[in-house]
C-alpha positions, -999 to +999 in steps of 0.1 A: +354-348+934+348-387+938+379-402+954+379-430+929+376-408+903+403-385+911+429-417+922+420-435+889+425-400+868+454-391+884+473-427+880+464-424+842+477-393+835+504-385+857+516-354+834+477-342+836+455-329+809+440-296+799+409-308+819+426-319+848+448-282+852+415-266+848+398-285+877+430-281+898+434-244+896+401-231+888+379-258+904+342-268+888+341-236+868+304-232+869+278-236+895+241-246+889+232-213+905+248-196+875+219-206+854+191-210+875+170-181+861+169-206+830+157-237+848+122-237+871+126-247+907+097-272+902+091-303+884+114-331+871+154-324+882+173-315+850+206-323+846+230-301+860+231-270+841+270-265+855+284-295+843+263-289+806+277-252+802+314-267+812+308-296+781+295-267+757+329-251+765+349-281+762+332-289+729+340-256+715+378-263+728+379-294+706+357-288+679+330-313+685+297-318+677+272-325+699+270-360+699+307-363+697+308-339+730+282-362+748+302-394+739+335-377+753+313-370+785+301-405+791+341-419+778+364-398+788+378-402+824+398-365+821+365-349+815+347-366+846+375-357+862+368-319+854+332-326+860+333-342+893+315-376+882+317-407+892+337-430+866+303-453+859+282-420+853+261-427+824+257-395+807+235-376+789+215-377+757+232-352+733+198-335+724+202-320+760+230-298+746+207-277+724+179-275+746+205-258+771+217-232+748+180-226+738+171-217+774+204-194+777+190-176+745+154-178+759+164-164+791+192-137+778+223-156+793+240-157+765+270-139+783+270-156+816+295-183+806+318-160+797+309-138+824+313-162+854+349-181+835+363-145+838+352-142+873+367-171+881+399-162+866+399-131+881+396-149+920+427-168+909+445-134+901+451-143+860+430-117+853+428-079+865+414-045+853+435-017+839+466-025+820+460-031+781+436-049+761+430-046+722+403-056+699+396-063+664+368-077+642+369-105+617+336-118+596+312-148+602+294-165+576+259-174+581+248-207+578+229-199+544+241-194+507+248-159+496+221-153+472+219-127+443+183-108+440+169-132+411+176-163+437+166-143+466+133-139+454+128-173+439+138-188+470+120-169+491+082-177+476+093-212+471+102-214+511+065-201+512+052-225+492+067-256+507+055-241+541+018-238+530+022-268+510+030-289+545+005-270+566-024-264+544-023-287+512-062-289+500-061-245+502-031-243+484-038-269+455-068-250+435-041-218+434-010-233+422-004-247+382+022-266+366+040-233+358+043-228+395+058-265+402+080-258+373+094-227+386+095-231+425+094-269+429+132-271+431+157-254+452+169-221+435+203-233+431+189-260+408+172-235+386+184-227+354+179-191+349+172-177+313+197-156+297+195-118+286+185-087+307+150-084+294+143-121+300+157-122+334+138-091+342+108-109+336+110-139+353+116-117+381+087-096+378+069-126+370+079-142+406+065-106+420+034-110+405+031-152+417+041-138+451+016-107+451-012-134+438-002-157+468-001-130+494-039-118+483-052-151+485-039-155+523-053-123+532-086-130+514-118-136+534-120-174+530-081-181+539-077-195+576-064-168+597-038-188+610-022-190+578-009-154+583+012-164+614+035-187+593+071-176+596+078-183+558+047-161+548+058-132+569+092-134+554+073-134+523+052-105+529+083-087+543+109-093+511+077-086+482+077-048+502+115-043+500+117-058+467+087-047+444+064-021+436+028-030+427+007+001+412-020+006+384+011+001+358+019-039+372+046-053+391+080-037+390+112-045+405+128-017+430+164-005+415+190+014+429+185+037+460+146+028+460+161-004+476+161-005+514+196-001+525+214-035+530+214-031+570+175-034+568+167-058+537+166-095+541+196-116+524+180-151+530+143-162+538+162-189+562+181-164+583+168-129+588+192-115+610+220-125+580+228-094+561+252-093+530+282-067+541+312-057+523+349-047+538+378-040+519+363-051+488+351-085+500+316-093+506+295-117+527+263-125+539+265-130+580+277-112+608+310-097+622+324-106+656+344-082+676+368-099+703+386-078+728+414-095+747+442-087+774+476-082+764+499-074+794+534-095+788+535-112+824+498-126+825+479-147+800+461-130+770+423-135+778+393-125+760+373-101+779+343-091+756+324-105+724+302-085+703+285-101+675+268-078+648+256-080+619+273-076+585+265-040+576+273-022+614+307-003+612+333-013+635+331+026+649+294+017+659+309-009+686+333+014+702+313+027+731+293-009+734+328-027+741+336-001+770+301-002+784+302-042+787+338-040+802+328-013+827+301-035+842+326-066+843+350-045+862+375-051+836+379-014+820+416-011+805+441+017+813+449+018+776+427+002+746+447-004+715+422-007+683+424-002+642+413+030+624+377+017+619+372+019+659+386+053+662+373+089+655+378+119+681+347+115+698+356+083+708+387+091+723+371+120+743+341+101+752+364+066+767+389+092+783+359+110+803+333+081+810+359+052+815+391+067+821+404+045+790+432+059+769+417+049+733+451+042+712+444+040+674+452+059+645+427+085+632+420+099+594+447+119+579+440+152+566+437+145+528+428+176+511+447+181+478+446+209+456+457+187+427+477+219+409+510+215+423+523+182+428+560+195+436+548+218+462+529+206+495+492+213+496+481+233+527+459+208+552+439+219+579+470+219+603+484+250+585+454+271+596+449+289+630+417+283+651+405+310+674+377+293+689+367+319+714+362+348+684+349+320+660+377+326+632+405+308+613+433+328+603+448+313+574+489+311+568+485+343+550+470+359+578+433+360+564+404+356+587+376+338+575+343+352+568+320+325+576+316+302+608+281+283+610+271+253+634+261+222+613+249+190+615+257+156+601+228+133+588+239+113+616+234+140+639+271+148+643+276+181+651+305+203+632+312+238+619+318+249+585+343+276+578+345+296+548+371+322+534+361+348+509+369+343+472+384+377+470+410+368+497+421+337+482+419+349+446+450+372+452+469+350+476+503+337+463+494+303+479+460+294+462+476+268+439+482+246+472+450+255+488+420+257+471+407+251+434+377+277+441+375+302+410+341+316+412+314+323+435+310+337+469+339+312+487+371+304+485+387+276+507+366+260+531+372+239+565+352+214+583+360+214+619+346+192+650+334+206+682+363+224+701+373+195+727+372+169+695+390+193+670+420+195+693+421+160+701+422+151+664+447+175+658+472+160+688+464+126+675+472+135+638+509+149+651+510+120+676+510+089+654+537+100+632+560+096+659+584+067+662+574+063+701+537+060+693+540+036+665+561+015+689+534+018+714+507+008+689+526-023+676+509-044+703+476-042+685+490-070+657+486-097+682+449-097+681+452-110+646+465-142+662+439-146+683+415-144+655+435-169+637+433-193+667+397-187+670+392-196+633+411-226+631+404-240+667+368-233+673+355-225+635+345-192+644+343-186+605+312-201+601+284-202+625+263-235+624+230-218+637+203-193+622+199-160+638+223-135+653+213-146+691+223-179+683+253-170+662+265-150+696+263-177+719+283-199+698+312-167+696+307-165+735+316-206+739+342-203+712+360-173+733+356-189+767+370-222+750+400-203+738+402-184+776+407-222+791+431-233+764+453-203+769+450-206+809+460-244+805+489-231+778+500-208+807+502-230+835+523-251+811+544-226+806+539-227+766+552-196+748+533-173+727+533-188+688+552-163+669+539-145+638+540-169+609+557-152+578+557-167+540+589-178+523+585-152+501+583-127+525+610-139+545+630-135+514+619-096+507+626-085+545+660-103+543+669-082+507 
């Protein structure tokens, strides 16, 4: 730290600032060696990677653009204090920040920024393994428009034509006509589509024929081979394989189950990693981000892991990955509190056996309903007794199952299917509360998980009904505040970049910025914000 910088800044800000307090408690945070893999050891010296990482984090902490962040690094005394610079340091050009992010992505160092800060916080005694953590996800909108199928095919072909017009205008000119210019000259959001279902179908099929004609010309013997290497052409080829059939009968759109699943299907020609997802009835084109944070009352609440997936990935697919990441960072919690989307019996068992984590979250209840008698409770799976050694299930009336078979779901998950004989069920006085089966060979059927998982499932279903468990689970609600803070302070809801790797880096920088903000609040003694309640909700609660 230059002596003049320290003296002037301390005199100018006697109460300190976020940048000053972070420097005095955690030091410089980043060293150039932390990012050495991304920078060559020969040639012209680069601007300090550690300084660029720190500016990138401060940029997200204050919601600045690259140009604004570079200006602040040049003009702000407290930033110079944190960076350890002389007061007359000229700074750097703003384009260097984009280059730094590209280097991190190219060398697979997106996680390094968060990992280094977590290591510094651990050394300072502000973060420790064990204890409780919680996780939740939120949607991230891609930096592209959400397109319907007609818009998507039209814009994909237009993007390919634009790329070819710039790269090979002499080759493209003889292939196109004035009708093509009319259809694809303007962006699709400026195009007025025809009315009527039949006319729209014909328009989409015409676009399909035009696209295939263009692809055939590109694959022709007279076309330059390098045309096939243009990214927009590759996207067009993939999109047409997903959206159209071409056979002896002509070109037809794929419909329904003939389309690839949303996870594998392009949603935009400009961001091939963005997909259309739906959660609780709301749809969006983009990604999901999963934030995990500590939640001990005697320490700052710090984000320990960030996972970025496309919008179609279910929360339950990420649970094991989160636990593995936390284990690699030696930040495994004793108790991990999540919502129902992250929990299955298999996850509870794996977390316990592989990492010593107690995964706390509600499992799905037994939803069996016979629908025969609304006044009498239905007989759920809990009313049956399973004899795993004898491979039989005993019903409440004492009848034994007649069939026990090992099966697997389409996903590969093992399960056991158990059937009772229809003859036993027909004569049973509890039949109206148990099964609707009236003919065939089998009566009531049950689906069981493997023995250990089934036992865990039954234990959790009983446990989560108790007030003690509900009190223990209440801590999960706090992660909603973390998501709210990330959205409002670092604009997490909408990514400024295209591509999952760039979006993930943006989410990492956002989480790191929140961590230093929270550490500063902790050092200042600033209390945690309370949950906001609307006036109408407050009135209802009072009543």
